[in-house]
C-alpha positions in Angstrom: 0.0 0.0 0.0 1.2 3.5 -0.8 2.2 5.6 2.2 1.2 8.9 0.5 -2.1 9.9 2.1 -4.1 13.0 1.1 -5.6 14.8 4.1 -9.4 15.0 4.0 -11.7 16.5 6.5 -14.7 14.9 8.2 -17.4 17.0 10.0 -20.3 14.8 11.2 -21.3 15.3 14.8 -22.7 12.3 16.8 -26.0 10.8 15.5 -29.3 12.2 16.9 -32.6 10.5 16.4 -35.7 12.8 16.7 -38.2 11.0 19.0 -41.1 11.9 16.8 -39.8 9.9 13.8 -40.1 6.1 13.2 -38.0 4.1 10.7 -39.0 4.5 7.1 -40.4 0.9 7.1 -43.0 1.9 9.7 -44.5 4.4 7.2 -44.8 1.8 4.4 -48.3 1.3 3.1 -47.5 -2.3 2.4 -44.4 -4.5 1.9 -41.9 -2.4 0.0 -40.8 -4.1 -3.2 -37.4 -5.7 -3.2 -34.8 -3.5 -4.7 -32.9 -4.6 -7.8 -29.8 -6.7 -7.1 -27.5 -3.8 -8.3 -28.0 -0.1 -8.7 -25.6 2.1 -10.7 -24.4 5.5 -9.4 -26.1 8.3 -11.4 -23.6 10.0 -13.8 -22.7 13.3 -12.2 -19.6 15.1 -10.9 -19.7 14.8 -7.0 -16.9 17.3 -6.4 -14.9 17.9 -3.2 -17.2 20.8 -2.2 -14.7 22.1 0.4 -14.4 19.0 2.4 -10.6 19.0 2.1 -10.5 22.4 3.9 -13.7 22.4 6.0 -15.6 19.9 8.1 -18.6 20.4 5.8 -19.3 16.8 4.8 -22.9 17.0 5.9 -23.5 20.0 3.6 -21.5 18.5 0.7 -23.8 15.4 1.1 -26.8 17.6 0.4 -25.2 18.9 -2.8 -24.3 15.3 -3.8 -27.9 14.2 -3.4 -29.1 17.2 -5.5 -26.6 16.2 -8.2 -27.8 12.6 -8.2 -31.5 13.6 -8.3 -30.8 15.8 -11.3 -29.2 12.9 -13.1 -31.8 10.3 -12.1 -35.0 12.2 -12.0 -34.3 15.1 -14.4 -35.1 17.6 -11.6 -33.1 20.5 -13.0 -32.3 21.9 -9.5 -29.5 24.5 -9.3 -26.6 22.6 -7.6 -24.7 24.9 -5.2 -21.1 25.9 -5.9 -18.3 25.1 -3.4 -18.4 28.7 -2.2 -22.2 28.4 -1.5 -21.8 25.1 0.3 -19.0 26.4 2.5 -20.9 29.6 3.3 -24.0 27.7 4.3 -22.0 25.4 6.4 -20.2 28.2 8.2 -23.6 30.0 8.8 -25.1 26.9 10.4 -22.2 25.9 12.6 -21.3 29.4 13.8 -18.2 29.9 11.7 -15.9 27.2 12.8 -14.0 25.5 10.0 -13.8 22.2 11.7 -17.0 22.3 13.8 -19.3 19.8 12.2 -23.1 19.5 12.0 -25.7 16.9 13.1 -27.2 15.1 10.1 -30.7 15.2 11.7 -30.4 19.0 12.1 -29.3 19.5 8.5 -32.3 17.5 7.3 -34.7 19.4 9.5 -33.5 22.7 8.1 -33.7 21.3 4.5 -37.3 20.2 5.1 -38.5 23.3 6.9 -36.6 26.2 5.4 -34.8 24.8 2.4 -31.2 24.6 1.5 -29.8 26.2 -1.7 -33.2 27.2 -2.8 -34.7 23.7 -2.5 -36.9 22.0 0.1 -37.4 18.3 0.5 -40.9 16.8 0.9 -39.9 14.4 3.7 -37.2 12.3 5.3 -37.1 9.4 7.7 -34.5 7.3 9.5 -33.4 3.9 8.0 -32.2 1.1 10.3 -28.4 1.2 9.7 -28.2 -2.5 10.3 -30.7 -3.2 7.5 -28.8 -3.3 4.3 -31.9 -4.2 2.3 -33.6 -1.0 3.6 -30.5 1.0 2.6 -30.7 -0.5 -0.9 -34.4 0.4 -1.1 -33.7 4.0 -0.2 -31.0 4.2 -2.9 -33.0 2.5 -5.6 -36.4 4.0 -4.9 -35.6 7.5 -3.7 -32.3 8.3 -5.3 -29.8 8.0 -2.5 -29.2 7.4 1.2 -27.7 10.0 3.5 -25.3 8.0 5.8 -23.3 8.7 9.0 -20.2 6.7 9.8 -17.4 6.6 12.2 -14.8 7.0 9.6 -11.4 5.3 10.2 -8.1 6.7 9.2 -7.7 3.6 7.1 -10.5 4.8 4.8 -8.5 7.8 3.8 -5.6 5.6 2.9 -7.8 3.2 1.0 -9.6 6.0 -0.8 -6.3 7.7 -1.8 -5.1 4.4 -3.2 -8.3 3.6 -5.1 -9.1 0.6 -2.8 -12.4 -0.5 -1.3 -13.1 0.6 2.2 -12.7 -2.4 4.5 -12.7 -2.9 8.2 -9.3 -2.3 9.8 -9.3 -3.0 13.5 -7.8 -0.3 15.7 -7.8 2.5 13.1 -8.8 5.8 14.8 -12.1 7.2 13.7 -14.0 10.5 13.3 -17.6 11.2 12.4 -18.2 11.6 8.6 -21.1 11.9 6.2 -21.2 10.0 3.0 -24.0 9.5 0.5 -25.0 6.0 -0.8 -25.8 6.3 -4.5 -25.3 2.8 -5.9 -24.6 -0.8 -4.8 -23.8 -4.3 -5.8 -23.4 -7.6 -3.9 -20.1 -6.5 -2.2 -20.2 -2.7 -1.9 -22.3 0.4 -1.5 -20.9 3.1 -3.7 -20.8 6.4 -1.8 -20.1 10.0 -2.8 -17.4 11.6 -0.7 -14.2 13.6 -1.0 -14.6 14.4 -4.6 -15.2 10.9 -5.8 -17.0 7.6 -5.2 -15.9 5.3 -2.4 -16.6 1.5 -2.7 -17.7 0.7 0.9 -17.8 -2.9 1.8 -20.6 -4.4 4.0 -18.2 -5.5 6.8 -17.1 -1.9 6.9 -20.7 -0.7 7.4 -21.3 -3.4 10.0 -18.6 -1.8 12.2 -18.8 1.9 11.3 -22.3 2.9 10.1 -24.4 4.4 12.8 -27.1 6.3 11.0 -28.9 6.3 7.7 -31.7 8.5 6.2 -34.0 8.2 3.3 -34.9 11.5 1.7 -37.9 12.3 -0.6 -37.4 15.2 -2.9 -40.4 17.4 -3.7 -40.0 16.6 -7.4 -40.0 12.8 -6.8 -43.1 13.0 -4.6 -44.9 15.1 -7.3 -44.0 12.6 -10.0 -44.7 9.4 -8.1 -47.6 10.5 -5.9 -49.4 7.4 -4.7 -46.6 5.1 -6.1 -44.1 5.9 -3.3 -45.3 3.1 -1.1 -45.1 5.5 1.9 -47.9 7.0 4.0 -46.6 10.4 3.2 -49.2 12.4 5.2 -48.4 10.4 8.3 -44.7 10.9 7.9 -45.1 14.6 7.2 -47.3 14.9 10.3 -44.5 13.4 12.4 -42.0 15.7 10.8 -44.1 18.7 12.0 -43.3 17.5 15.6 -39.5 17.5 15.0 
């Protein structure tokens, strides 16, 4: 393995679960259809978005989802620039370059007030131990917003173009990545200006939160075909 490791930033604060929200599966109107066995990452750029200088991974993840939705659902949303992403991050965290954000708080703001001129229709937690549910979120709703305890080994593996695997004892920090595709051995996640191939044993040790997010455009297009009791979910979100 190469010893030359690029320095990347992290920026996810410890997971918080709003008491008012149930897992996405609870809002299902019936048994959700099984996802396809593989799902390709939508063709888009997924740039660094400042995460080499700032702990803004949670905000970069928002932009990555917007990019993926534009590619998958032809939404046409204006994807924010790196400068806009950094500015929004610094506004929300009080101006500290390395002071991260809580994913649940980012999603609540996106839903209530909007981020970068766009609101989301709804969001809900996904059981981080349920890989099938994560696949469903990616395949049905265009991505899964993930929170991991990211080990130093992941930086080394990413720099060398290697899959992210479990390395016992590697020191960790909180990090946000976005699941956009998967196959039988990996979930493909946008982070640090590229796509990381994250193995399932890695997730078993390091993944501690996952979120399905429903864009307003997807809800408008699918309506009753979402398989979700949207009004119930939105009523619970009003309590957050």
